[in-house]
N, C-alpha and C positions, 0 to 999 in steps of 0.2 A: 266400661269406664262411661258414666254419665255427664250430662252438661255441665253439671259443677265440679266435677273432675277437673274436666277439661280447662276451664277458664282458672285452675290454679295449680294443675300438674303438666310438667312435660312429658308426652306421651311415649315417650323412646328413651333406651338403655343408655345409646349414646350420642353423641353429636359429632357426628362425622361430616355432614354438608348440609347446604341449605336447600339442595335440591328436594323434591318429595316433602317438604315442611308446608303445612298449611296456614292461608293469613291467619287463620285463630292462634296458632300456634307462634308464629313468627310476632304478634302482636302481644302475647302471654311473656315473651321473653323482653320485647321491647318496654314494655309496661312495667315488669320486675325489676329491668335494669334503671328506669327513670326513679325508681324509688332509692336508688343508692346514689344518683349523684349527688344530691344535697348532704348525704350524711358523708361523702369521701370530703367534702369540703369544709365539713366542722373540724376542730379541735382534735374532738375525741372521734375518732374515726372507726374504731372496731367494734365488732360486735362478738359474740359468742354462740352465734346460730351454729357453726360447723366445729364446734369444741370437741376434741377427739379424734376426729377424723382426720386422715392423712391422704396429701396430693403429692403426687410425683411430676416434675416435669423432666421429660425426657426429649430432648432437643438434638437430632441428628444433623439439624443445620445452624447455623450461628443465628441468633437472634437477640436484640436488645428490647424492642419496644414490646413485642408480644410476651417474651418470659418472663420479664419483668414485672408486666401487668398482671401475667397470671399468679406470680408470685405476692405481689401486692394484694390483688384480691382472695387468696386463700386465707392470706394472714389478718386480713382485714376482717373475715369472717370467722376468725378463732382457730384456723386449722393448723397443722404440722404441714408445714412445706418443703419438700425435699428436690433440689435442683442437681440431676445427675449430669456429671462431666462427661460428653462423650469422648473426648480426647483422652481422658485415663482411663476409661470403661475398659470392660473386656470386648467390646464391640472393636475394637482398636486392634485386640489381639486375637480375632477371628470368629468370636462368637456372631451365631446367626440372630437375626430378628425374633424367631422363633424362641432360640433358646433365651434370650434377653426378657421376651416378655415371660416364658416359664418361668424362670430367676425373680422377676420382679411379682408376679401373683403367687409366689409362694410366700412373699413378705406382706402379703395382704392390705394392699394400698387400698382406698375407696375411690380415686379417680387417678388415671393417667392422662397429662396432658402430653400429646406427641405432635413432634413437627419432623417432619422425614423427607426427603429429596424425591421419592420415587412415588408417583401416583399409586395409590392403592394401599401402600404400606399399612397405614393407620388402620383401615378397615380390616386388612389380615391380622393384624395384632390386636384388635378388638374382639376376634372371634377366639383368641386363643386365653383371655384372663377373662377373670370373673367380678371384675370391678369396671366401674364406667370408664369410658375414654372421649376424650374431646380432642378434634382433630386440629392441631395449631398450625395447620397448612402442610400438604402432601403436593410434592412436585408441582405439575401443572392443573392440578385439580380442583382441589376447592381451599378457603379460608374461612370458615364459617363465622368466626366470632370477628373477624375485620369487617364483613359485610353487615354484619349487625351493630358493630358500633357506627360503622357509615350511615346506617339507616336512621340509626338512632339520632346523630347530630343532624341529620336531615329532617328529619321529624320535629326537633327541637327549634330548629332555625326557621322552618318553613310553615309548621303546624302541621303538615302533613305528607306520605309520599303518592297516593294516589292523583294521577294527573299530572303529574310533573314530568318536566322532558330531561332526561340525564342523559350527559354525554360521558363514554368513556375513552380515554384517551392516551394514545402510545402504545407500548407492549403489550399487545393482547393476547399474542401467541404463547407467550411464556407465564401469565399471570393467573395464576389460582385465583388472586383477588379479583380480576375482572369477573370471573365464570361465577364466584359466589354472588357478587353483587349482581350479575345479570337475572339469575334465578331469582333471588329477593327481590328485585325492585320491579320485575314482569308480575310475579306472586301478589305483589302488594300495590299492583295498578299503576306504577308508572311505566313512561315509553321511552326506552334504551337506545340510544344512538352509541356506536364503535367508531372512532376516529384513529386511524393509523394508517403507515405505507401498506401496499400491497402486501410485501415481505413480512408485516408482522400481524395479517389478519389469518385467524387459521381458517382452513376450507371447510364450508359447511355451517358456520358461525351462527349465519341467516337463518336458520332452524331452531335458533333457540327465540326465536321471536325479536331479532334484531334489526335496526336500519345501519347499513355499513358504508362510513363515507371515507375518500381517500382526501380529503381535502377541509382543511381545519376552519377555514372561514365559511366552509358551506356547511357542513355537521355542528358548527357552534351555533348556528343562527336560532335564535329563540329560545336557547336551554335556559331553563332554572338552574341545574346543576353542572359543573365542569369538574369531573374527577379526573386527575391525571396519575398516570401510572410511570414508575421507574423504571427506566431502560435496563434489562436483566443480561446483562452482557456476559455473565458468568453462566447463563444457558445456552447462549449462541454459539453455534460453529458455523464459521463460512461470513459472508457478508450480506448483511440485512439492510445496511444503509451506506451511504457514498462517505461519509463521514460524520463527528459530531457537530459539527458547524453547520452543515447543511439540515442535519436532524432538525436541529433547534430552530433553523430558519424557516422550515416548514412546519414542523410538528410540536415545536416548544411553544407554550404558553406565554405572551408577552399581551402588553396592553392593547395593540392593534388588533390580535385575533379575537381576544376577549370581548373587543367592542361590536363582536356580532351576537355574543350573548344577551339576555334580557341586562338590562341597567342593575337588575338586584340579586344576578347569579351569583351562587356560592361557588367557592375554590375550594378544594378536597384535594389531598394526595395521602396515600397508604404510609408513605416514607419508608426506607429512607428516601429524600429527595436527593436528585442530581441536580444542582442548581446550575441555571445556566446549559443545560441539557434538555429535561422535559418542562421545566418552569423556569421563569424569570425569578431573581430573589424580590424585588419590588412587587412583584405580582403574588408570590409564595407570602411575604409580610405584610400585605394589606390588613391591616386591622379591620376596616370594615366587611371586608368580603371573604379574606381566606378563614376558612372553619380548622385548618391543618391542627392547629393545637388543640381546640377541643376534641378533634378527633382520638387524641390520645388519652386525653383525660376521660371522654367516654368508655373507651376501652376497657378501663378498671372497672367501671359500672357494669359492663355487659357482661364482664367475666364473672364478677361478684354474682351477678343472676342466673348466668349458666352453670357453675359449681352448684349453686344452693338447690336449683331445680333439679338437676341431677342426682344430688343426693339425698332429695326426696322421696326418689325411686330404691334407694338402696337398701338391702337386707337392714333390718334393725329401725327402720321408720316403719309406721302405719303405710300398708299401701292399700290399693283398691284391690 
């Protein structure tokens, strides 16, 4: 693959994570995403770029934003989109992940978009199918398109990613969003701080090139971006903090804590939000500083770009 190809083609068969992607490849995805932002704001949003292609959304975990976003992305590019309901599928009857993969493979989809509760499950499935696979979140591992839409939001608001000081705050231990963002932000030249109670900081996380803080006021000092995370109580076994009230007191984002960050610091949250737990309502709804709704909008553009770039490499298209 020559340099010209790199500028226009995604050099991988699947999108399973951010780790290992180069700055050039990440910029390729973000630049392609940018081209879809304005299109999605027009009355006529649809193109026929992926006409005749089939995308299957295979979500083993509940999702609103991500699944709907991928569905919209596929339909706006002209593809057929199938949403598989796991609650009524053969998985509920005891079928294994591998059997499910082989069954779907026999139907010849072009892309599988997969969310699964076990880390590594999407990687395993990708090894058993002939089509492209996009990781829509696997266990505590990665959620690559969330990090990409966060990066697009930051780049559009701040004009750059390199050199920014980004604080990721909250339930780091259980967050695949945090891991994907750490990889992306470091790769693109940002500085990353993690802020959380000691019980919600994974052992050895410093090895990923981040600074760790257990105090919000100290950690938020001079930050350009404040990215809050949801408390994933469904993944917790045992007591990670005394109470919700105490958690919000020390680690919930309110204006008093936010005052430590830069005056123009951008507020972000991947959703769904627990208002009054990790973020105060008035902060989340601050029109001038909150980019939370914009993140949702950028999600459709990013997923359109990812689908299109992966389709470029499928059989039936001219490849290098």
